[in-house]
ZABAVEX-194308 format. One record per residue (C-alpha): residue in one letter; z, y, x. Coordinates in nm, 3 decimals. Each point is the difference from the previous one (the first is absolute). Layout:
a	Z	Y	X
...
//
This chain:
x	-0.555	-0.535	1.487
x	0.048	-0.206	-0.314
x	-0.232	0.059	-0.295
x	0.094	-0.013	-0.366
x	-0.206	0.025	-0.317
x	0.084	0.175	-0.326
x	-0.059	-0.238	-0.290
x	-0.226	0.102	-0.292
x	0.195	0.166	-0.284
x	-0.235	0.262	-0.143
x	-0.219	0.022	-0.309
x	-0.277	-0.258	0.024
x	0.224	-0.261	0.163
x	0.008	-0.344	-0.161
x	0.374	-0.039	0.038
x	-0.009	-0.367	-0.096
x	-0.223	-0.094	0.292
x	-0.060	0.288	0.243
x	0.358	0.040	0.125
x	0.039	-0.364	0.099
x	-0.355	-0.029	0.132
x	0.042	0.304	0.226
x	0.346	-0.111	0.117
x	-0.137	-0.339	0.102
x	-0.304	0.153	0.166
x	0.212	0.251	0.192
x	0.222	-0.274	0.138
x	-0.296	-0.219	0.092
x	-0.172	0.291	0.174
x	0.304	0.066	0.220
x	0.158	0.302	-0.168
x	0.371	0.019	0.075
x	0.116	0.142	-0.332
x	-0.097	0.095	-0.354
x	0.135	0.302	-0.186
x	0.028	0.152	-0.346
x	0.071	0.356	-0.111
x	0.148	0.167	-0.306
x	-0.139	0.246	-0.254
x	0.185	-0.016	-0.332
x	-0.239	0.200	-0.219
x	-0.295	0.239	-0.001
x	0.070	0.314	-0.205
x	-0.288	0.166	-0.181
x	0.139	0.343	0.093
x	0.227	-0.057	0.302
x	0.285	0.243	0.055
x	-0.042	-0.018	0.378
x	-0.215	-0.167	0.264
x	0.050	-0.141	0.347
x	-0.243	0.248	0.157
x	0.035	0.350	-0.149
x	-0.318	0.120	-0.163
x	-0.158	-0.346	-0.018
x	-0.005	-0.232	-0.304
x	0.143	-0.348	0.006
x	-0.256	-0.239	0.154
x	-0.181	-0.209	-0.260
x	0.117	-0.315	0.182
x	0.358	0.085	-0.108
x	-0.095	-0.099	-0.357
x	0.130	-0.352	0.060
x	0.227	-0.156	0.259
x	0.107	-0.341	-0.127
x	0.373	-0.067	0.037
x	0.060	-0.052	0.374
x	0.275	-0.261	-0.028
x	-0.205	-0.211	-0.241
x	-0.302	0.028	0.231
x	0.202	-0.106	0.304
x	0.157	-0.291	-0.187
x	-0.349	-0.129	-0.078
x	-0.097	0.044	0.365
x	0.316	-0.176	0.118
x	-0.077	-0.327	-0.177
x	-0.351	-0.035	0.149
x	0.083	0.093	0.360
x	0.221	-0.144	0.273
x	-0.002	0.241	0.292
x	-0.076	0.364	-0.085
x	0.276	0.253	-0.060
x	0.012	0.150	-0.352
x	0.088	0.368	-0.017
x	0.026	0.295	-0.234
x	-0.152	0.322	0.129
x	0.157	0.164	-0.173
x	0.220	-0.054	-0.303
x	0.162	0.310	-0.145
x	0.372	-0.067	0.015
x	0.108	0.248	-0.267
x	-0.212	-0.166	-0.269
x	0.203	-0.323	0.010
x	0.358	-0.110	-0.069
x	0.115	-0.079	0.355
x	0.175	-0.330	-0.071
x	-0.296	-0.133	-0.196
x	-0.231	0.100	0.285
x	0.224	-0.177	0.253
x	-0.006	-0.319	-0.207
x	-0.379	0.007	-0.049
x	-0.064	0.050	0.371
x	0.243	-0.276	0.099
x	-0.169	-0.235	-0.245
x	-0.345	0.065	0.151
x	0.149	-0.049	0.346
x	0.130	-0.342	-0.109
x	-0.335	-0.095	-0.157
x	-0.186	0.101	0.317
x	0.241	-0.161	0.243
x	0.127	0.326	0.150
x	-0.322	0.202	0.028
x	0.078	0.306	-0.214
x	0.001	0.357	0.137
x	0.151	0.279	-0.211
x	-0.191	0.325	0.041
x	0.158	0.283	-0.198
x	-0.059	0.370	-0.059
x	0.143	0.290	-0.196
x	-0.309	0.062	-0.218
x	-0.127	0.337	-0.120
x	-0.137	-0.028	-0.357
x	0.203	0.189	-0.259
x	-0.174	-0.197	-0.277
x	0.105	-0.335	0.144
x	0.363	0.100	0.042
x	0.011	0.144	-0.352
x	-0.147	-0.323	-0.138
x	0.301	-0.202	0.123
x	0.262	0.268	-0.069
x	0.063	0.082	0.365
x	0.040	0.343	0.161
x	-0.280	0.066	0.248
x	0.212	0.266	0.175
x	0.249	-0.276	0.096
x	-0.261	-0.238	0.138
x	0.141	0.006	0.353
x	0.348	-0.085	-0.124
x	-0.143	-0.271	-0.225
x	-0.167	-0.156	0.304
x	0.326	0.017	0.195
x	0.187	-0.180	-0.278
x	-0.272	-0.264	-0.016
x	0.040	-0.063	0.374
x	0.376	-0.036	-0.048
x	-0.044	-0.244	-0.290
x	-0.254	-0.211	0.190
x	0.242	-0.037	0.288
x	0.285	-0.095	-0.231
x	-0.197	-0.236	-0.225
x	-0.160	-0.182	0.292
x	0.335	-0.035	0.175
x	0.282	-0.248	-0.060
x	0.142	-0.071	-0.344
x	0.194	0.114	-0.186
x	-0.183	0.333	0.002
x	0.194	0.324	-0.047
x	-0.183	0.328	-0.038
x	0.058	0.329	-0.181
x	-0.263	0.272	-0.012
x	-0.146	0.259	-0.236
x	-0.220	-0.253	-0.183
x	0.133	-0.338	0.109
x	0.344	-0.157	-0.038
x	0.065	-0.359	0.110
x	0.358	-0.125	0.004
x	0.050	-0.336	0.170
x	-0.315	-0.176	-0.118
x	-0.231	-0.264	0.136
x	-0.350	0.143	0.044
x	-0.249	-0.280	0.059
x	-0.241	-0.102	0.135
x	0.049	0.139	0.347
x	-0.302	0.060	0.224
x	-0.120	-0.302	0.196
x	-0.005	0.221	0.311
x	0.108	0.358	0.075
x	-0.246	0.223	-0.187
x	-0.136	0.286	0.215
x	0.023	0.335	-0.178
x	-0.268	0.252	0.093
x	-0.017	0.357	-0.129
x	-0.298	0.223	-0.063
x	-0.005	0.377	0.015
x	-0.134	0.296	0.193
x	0.196	0.077	0.315
x	0.002	0.332	0.187
x	0.209	-0.016	0.320
x	-0.004	0.382	0.023
x	0.170	0.041	-0.338
x	0.369	0.091	0.025
x	0.066	-0.053	-0.369
x	-0.169	-0.081	-0.328
x	-0.166	-0.317	-0.131
x	-0.190	-0.095	0.315
x	0.311	0.019	0.216
x	0.189	-0.213	-0.253
x	-0.280	-0.257	0.001
x	0.021	-0.026	0.379
x	0.377	-0.046	-0.003
x	-0.014	-0.257	-0.280
x	-0.257	-0.211	0.185
x	0.188	0.030	0.329
x	0.339	-0.092	-0.145
x	-0.081	-0.239	-0.282
x	-0.341	-0.165	0.034
x	-0.158	-0.275	0.205
x	-0.315	0.205	0.038
x	-0.239	0.266	-0.124
x	-0.310	-0.018	-0.224
x	-0.200	0.314	0.087
x	-0.340	0.117	-0.120
x	-0.165	0.179	0.295
x	-0.019	0.376	-0.065
x	-0.338	0.038	0.171
x	-0.272	-0.217	0.157
x	-0.055	-0.084	0.364
x	0.206	0.119	0.292
x	0.160	0.294	-0.186
x	0.140	-0.219	-0.275
x	0.105	-0.266	0.247
x	0.188	0.251	0.214
x	0.190	0.127	-0.302
x	0.090	-0.359	-0.085
x	0.122	-0.056	0.356
x	0.216	0.311	-0.007
x	0.155	-0.090	-0.333
x	0.060	-0.363	0.097
x	0.163	0.104	0.328
x	0.229	0.234	-0.195
x	0.097	-0.275	-0.245
x	0.085	-0.241	0.281
x	0.197	0.264	0.188
x	0.200	0.077	-0.315
x	0.058	-0.373	-0.053
x	0.131	-0.038	0.353
x	0.227	0.303	-0.048
x	0.139	-0.171	-0.311
x	0.089	-0.308	0.203
x	-0.293	-0.214	-0.113
x	-0.249	-0.194	0.212
x	-0.339	0.174	-0.044
x	-0.184	-0.292	0.158
x	0.078	-0.200	-0.314
x	-0.179	0.251	-0.223
x	-0.371	-0.010	-0.080
x	-0.270	0.242	-0.106
x	-0.246	-0.132	-0.259
x	-0.288	0.243	-0.052
x	-0.169	0.021	-0.340
x	-0.378	0.038	0.036
x	-0.173	0.121	-0.317
x	-0.349	-0.105	0.108
x	-0.311	0.171	-0.137
x	-0.325	-0.117	0.159
x	-0.314	0.216	-0.008
x	-0.349	-0.056	0.134
x	-0.014	0.343	0.165
x	0.262	0.150	0.237
x	0.271	0.200	-0.174
x	0.020	0.362	0.109
x	0.279	0.204	0.160
x	0.209	-0.002	-0.317
x	0.017	-0.378	-0.027
x	0.324	-0.182	-0.068
x	0.141	-0.283	0.207
x	-0.188	-0.331	-0.046
x	-0.288	0.173	-0.176
x	-0.361	-0.013	0.118
x	-0.229	-0.249	0.171
x	0.120	-0.335	0.133
x	0.020	0.155	0.347
x	0.211	0.294	-0.121
x	0.238	-0.225	-0.190
x	0.028	-0.235	0.296
x	0.085	0.296	0.226
x	0.290	0.085	-0.233
x	0.119	-0.362	0.006
x	-0.006	0.006	0.380
x	0.185	0.334	0.003
x	0.279	-0.143	-0.216
x	0.032	-0.297	0.233
x	0.005	0.231	0.298
x	0.307	0.191	-0.118
x	0.204	-0.313	-0.058
x	-0.067	-0.109	-0.357
x	0.128	-0.354	-0.040
x	-0.216	-0.065	-0.304
x	-0.273	0.167	-0.205
x	-0.065	-0.056	-0.371
x	-0.366	0.013	-0.103
x	-0.009	0.147	-0.350
x	-0.325	0.022	-0.194
x	0.157	0.035	-0.347
x	-0.020	0.378	-0.007
x	-0.371	0.032	0.069
x	-0.262	0.028	-0.273
x	-0.298	-0.145	0.187
x	0.070	-0.369	-0.063
x	-0.085	-0.168	-0.328
x	0.157	-0.343	0.041
x	0.291	-0.166	0.172
x	-0.245	-0.213	0.198
x	-0.159	0.317	0.138
x	0.341	0.137	0.093
x	0.095	-0.323	0.174
x	-0.327	-0.011	0.194
x	0.061	0.354	0.127
x	0.355	-0.086	0.106
x	-0.114	-0.313	0.182
x	-0.274	0.199	0.174
x	0.251	0.256	0.124
x	0.232	-0.274	0.124
x	-0.287	-0.160	0.194
x	-0.097	0.336	0.151
x	0.361	0.059	0.109
x	0.021	-0.346	0.154
x	-0.330	0.050	0.185
x	0.132	0.330	0.135
x	0.315	-0.169	0.125
x	0.231	0.194	-0.231
//
């Protein structure tokens, strides 16, 4: 299983030096990819939250612009893939997003990976004048525009937000850009958002960016069931599921004492976290992103990097 590392973007990051230092160190240490995520703002009194009843995590206060972060990483690396996990499609004009991603792909020599999601924050959508209730349709239009803009010129496209009539849209990507989609998938759902997420991934994406719903074997089994359903739906749509990949997002939170029965995936001692990494590999994850941005225990980027390197070494020693 490939291993990726989320680059530092949070409050306390020295953006002038830390991003490039960590990108170089990740490549030298043998990581296969580096990633950046998106959080547009941090409302003082949020209108909604990702997890009902819980406040926004304090780490959401800053997420430096993901495309700027990945551009910086691109110019100091040669091998690692550079991905977004995830960007919120509805917050961006689709054609502008297509051009920015193609530009980074050219700068990096064809290493960019576009990870997209629908988003959930009412405050963020309001801030850019977008309708959060249309976020699924906004993502669909973005996927259409990416395909058109990255295809042959002249580009022709007409959609709700984007109209291009016989225009050259350059630069083109240096290589085909994989498009991965995040989102919660429930194979048992016969309708509703989770069913639509499954169908969108199966029909339109090159892979899935899941966050495990639970730790250990239980969470891994749910991942396996969902991934099997996605690939079956892809095959039913006439696509080759063997060309799709699952990239698991691991929000790692180390602790000195074992986490109890209510622990989340990738939370607890080194042994507990490593068990979750092995479980993800065991159900067919092609890649796993180690993310330490969301945890409050570290006080410097160097400390974060040391923890990520330690986990990579533990995984290698365990043959994962």
